[in-house]
Every structure is written in structure tokens, then in C-alpha cells.
N, C-alpha and C positions, 0 to 999 in steps of 0.2 A: 207634329208638335202642337200643343194646346196653349192658347193664350187665355189667362184667367183674369176676370175683373170681379170685384166684390168678394163675397164669402160664400161660395156654394157649399153645400153640405150633403151628407149622407144620413138618412134616417135609420136609426138603430132601434131594435126592440130588445131591451134588457129586462128580462123577467116580467114582461107585460107592460113595461113603462117605456115611453118613447123618449129617446135621447138623440143627440145629433153629433156626428163627427164632422167638424168644420174643416174647410180647406186650410191647409197650412203652408204648403210650398210646392214648387214644381212648374210654375208657369214658364212657358217657352220650351218645355220638354215633353216627352211622351208619358212621363210618370208623374201623376199628381198625388200628393200625400194629404190625407185627411186624418184628423186626430180627435179623439174623445178622451177626456180625463175622467176616470172613475170617481164618483162622489159617494159620500155616506148614504146608505140606503139602497145602493145598486146591488142586486143579487140575482144571479141567473145560474142555476146549477146544471142546465142542459144545453148551454151554448147560446150566446147572443145571436140575433138575426139582423140582417141588413136588407133594406128595400132594394128593388131592382132598378131604381131610377135615381139619378142625381137630382137633388133639389137645388135649382139655381139660386134660390133665396135672394132674388133681385140682382144677381150677378150674371156673368156670361162665361161660356166656354166656347171659344171659336178657334178656327184653324184656317190656313190659306190653302185653297185648292191648287190644282196644277197650273191654273191661269193667274194665280196670285190674288184671287178674290176671297175675301173673308166669308167663311161659312160657319153656321152653328154646328157644334159637335153633337153627335148622337149621345143622348144622356142615359141610355140603357146600360145597366151594369150586369156583367156575368157574375152570378152569385156562387161564391165558393162555399165549402162546408165550414160553418162556424161552430160546429157542435163541440169542438174542443176549447172554444174561447169562453170559458166560464168566468163569472164575476162573483166575488164574495167580499162584502164589506161589513158583514155582521160580526161585531166584536163578541168574543166569548163573555159570558156573564158569570161572575162569582156569585153563586146562589146561596151558599151557606158556609159558615165556619163553625165546626163543632168543637167544643172545648173538651178538656180531659174529664174523666169521671170525677164526681165530687169526692174529695178525700183531703187528707192533710199530707202535704208533700214536704220531705225533709232534705237537708243538704245532700247534694249528689244525686238526688232522684230527678228523673226527667218528666216533664209535663209536655204532652203531645197535643197538637191541634191539627184538624183535618179540614182543608179548604176544598170545596166541591164546586166544579164548574159545569156549565151546560154544553161544553164542547171540549174536545181534546186540546190540551195546551202544552206548549214546550217552554221550558224555563232556562234562562241563562243567568249566571251570577247567583246571588244569594238574597232573594226577596225576604222581607221580614214582617212579622206581626208584632206590633208594640203592645206590651202588657204593662199594667199598673199594679205593682206589688208593693203594698204598704206606702203608697205615695211616690215611689220611685219608678221611673220608666226603664223597662228592660226589653230585650228583643228575643222573640222566638224565631229562629232562623229556619228557612227552607232547607230540607235535607233529602227529600226524595219525591218521586211521582211524575217527573217530566215525561210527556208523551201520553199521559192518561187524563182522566176527568178529575183525578183526586191528587192534591198536593199535600205533603206532610211537613209540619213545622214543629220544632222542638226547642225547649228551653231547659237548661239544667240548673237546679236550685243551688245558690251559693250560700255561704255562711252569713251573709248580710241580709238575706231575703226573709222578711217576716211580714205576714199579712193574715190576720186571724179573723177578718170580717169579709173575706171573699175578694179574689183578684178580678180585674176587668180587662177587656180587650179594647184597643183603640181602633176606630174606623177612619180611613181605609187601610188596607194592606199597603205596604211601601215596597217599591221595586229595589231600593237600596243600590242603584246603579245597574241592576240586572234587567230582565224583561220576562214577561209572560204573554205569549202570543199563540194564536191558532196556527195551523199548518200553512195558511196562506199569508201569515204575517200580520194579521189584525191584532192590535193590542187588546188585551182583556180588560174588562172593567175590574176595579179593585175595591169598590165599595160593598159593604155588607151590613147587615143588622147584627151587632154583637149579641150573643146569648148571655144573659146574666149568669154569674157564677158565685152566688152568695155563700155557697158551702164548699167552695174550693179554696182551701187554706194553704198557706205556705209558712212553714216554721224551719227556715234554714239555719236558725240560730241554735241548733242542737249543740250540746257540749262536745268539745273535742279537745284532744291533748295538744297543748301549746308548747310544753317543754318537759324535760326530765331533769331532776336534780339527783345525780348518782350518789352512791355512798362515798364518803370521804376517802381520798387516796390513802391507803394504809395496808399493812399486812395484818390480816385478822387471824386470830388463833381460835382454838376450840372454845365454844360458848359465847364468843363475842358477836354482837348484833351489827348487821349492816342495814342501814335505812335507805330506801329509795323513795323519792317524792315525785309524784306524777301531778303536773300542773294542768288544770283544765281551763277552758275559755270562760267558764261561769261556775257558780256554785252547783254542786251535785250531791245527791243523797245516795248512800250505799246500803245495800242489804246483803247478807250472806258474807262469804269470804272470797272475794275476787283475789286473783294472784297473778304474778308476773313470773314467767319461766326464766331461769338463768342456767347457763352452762358454766359449771365450775370444774375445771379440769375435764375429766371424762364423765362427770356426774351431772345429771339433771336435777336442779333444786328449784325451790319456789320462794319468792318474796310474797308473803301474805299481807293483805290489807289489815292495818291495825288502828288507823284513826283518820279523821278529816271529814267525815260525812257532814254535809251542810256547808262546806267551804269549797273553794276551788283548788285545794291542795290535798291530795290523798297520800298517806304515808304507808308504804309497804316495807315489811321487815323480814330478813332472813337471819337466823342464828347459825354461825359456823359450827360444824360438827366434825367429830373425828372422821378422818378419811378424806376431808376436803383438801385438795392441794391444787393450786393454780398460781404459777409464778409469772404468767404473762398477761394477767388481767381477765376478769370474768366477762361473759357475754350475756346480754339480755335479749329476750324475744321482743319483736316489735308489735306485740298484741297483748292486751290484758285478757287473761282467761277469767271469765266471770265465775266459773266454778259453781254454777247454780245460783249465783247471786245476781244483783243488778247494780248498775250505775246510771242514774237518771237525773235530769234537771227537775225543776219544781213543777213542770207542766202536768204529768211527767213524760218526758221523752228520753228514750235510751240514748246514752252517750255514744259517740264514735270512739271506739276503744282501740283503734290502731295507733 
């Protein structure tokens, strides 16, 4: 049994740097425990090493011999194989975030960002990249790449997103309650230098159908006109003869565009003809058939015709 005074220590070599595991507990027993707490900057990929002698560090290690006389303990240490005791405190670095290709992105389209690290990283939760789109902050969310050097983030343009002078990214990346770590549990850096995107435009405010005003409830006879009004989210211009397909009994018929260009309400009309019979109500398709024409806003951007 060894009696300890002071704070003896064991000298360690961690990646060529001297560290010390100091005495922690065990006085009065045959087992003494020494401890070193890893700090930032400690790195050793081929195993830490320990010296073969305990450094008393002004303390003592003594025992009682068979006659009860205090003796100094032998300070030599049997060296075990430490080749598997590696140390890694180097945080992965976020080296670059690449933006989407310069383009104009419309409602429903996805804009993708690629975050590149200098070490393999594992992701939990849903980290985010914050974007400024027309003065509003939105979030591109992580969606794939865990376990690799490259993480992918995605944002889907909404109807309220408009930015015609280029979107921007905010620094740093945000964990959003998740984590980005290397295999040894070191948290990655999240700061990066945002790449300017002066020609990456967002026009989510493309025209889209907000409602339909169907023909008046009635029973229509031969040559009577049925009017269908399609209401858009903004004024649109029409070229050609767009149409809306209708099922009237067993027949396929079409409501053709007749008026409304330059406004947010387009009127389509069908004239009942001989052979049309439907006593339980006609049915309309959920898509405008452009029929070689166009429906666009003033930009011009094609309308969503669903």
C-alpha cells in the first residue's frame, strides 16, 4: 500500500507536446490513479506516450516495510502500449459555402447550397443557413451529406419571396438545435465567408390561380353561353387562345379564353351545342391548357396554370 503526499505526476508526450497526468486518488491502496484532461490543441494520431518514471513533483510516495519502517517507493513505471490512446481536439473547419447557379428562381423552385468541410462530419437535427431574400430572413435547411465532407442545404421559393437585386447569405451557419461534429465528437466551426450572389434573383410572386367563378347554376340549352372566370393573384397578359377542358356528359369540350388580358380575371366561354347532355353537373380540368398561347405577368413570367 502506498501513502501519497503532494501531487506526484506522470509525464505524457501528446503529439510531441509534454503534458502531465497528476495524482488524483488511491493513497493507502496499491492502485494510484493519475488523470490528464485533454485540452484544445492536443492532437496525437499514433498514440500518446508515457515516461517510465513517476515525477514526485515535490511530493512523496512511501510504504511501510515488514518492520513498519517508512520507505520510498520505486518510481519506475512499467510502460504499457499506448498506441491506441489517440487524441484529437482539432475541430472540423467549414471552408466554403457555394451558392446556387446565378439564375431567376420562381415559386416552388429549389435553391441549393453546398457546405464543404475539411474533415468528415456527422449531422444531427436540422442545421440551417439564413438567407436574406428581399429584406426578409428565410432558412435553407440541411437535407443530406452527413458522414461526408459535403453538406447540402435547400430552400424552396414561396409566393411571397421577391428579390430582384440578388439574395445574400448570413454568417455563421446555425445549428438550430442540431449538431455538426467529426467522428471524435469535436464540434465543427460554423463561420465562413459568404460568396456574393448579385445575379441570383428570386421572383416567387409569379401569377397563380386564387379562385374560380364557375358558370351560373342553370340548365343550358343549345347555343347558350357558359362563362368561367379564372382569378389570378395579379394582373396577367394573355396571348393566343388558352382553354380549360370540361367533361359534359360523355363529351370533352373546351372553355376558350375570350377576355380579361391586363387584369387579374380571365373569362373563358363555352357555347352549348347539340348533343351536349349532362344532368348531374359538368366537370372541369384542374389545369389551363395554353393551347399554344401564353399567360404571363408584366415581367414577363409564366403564370402557374394549375
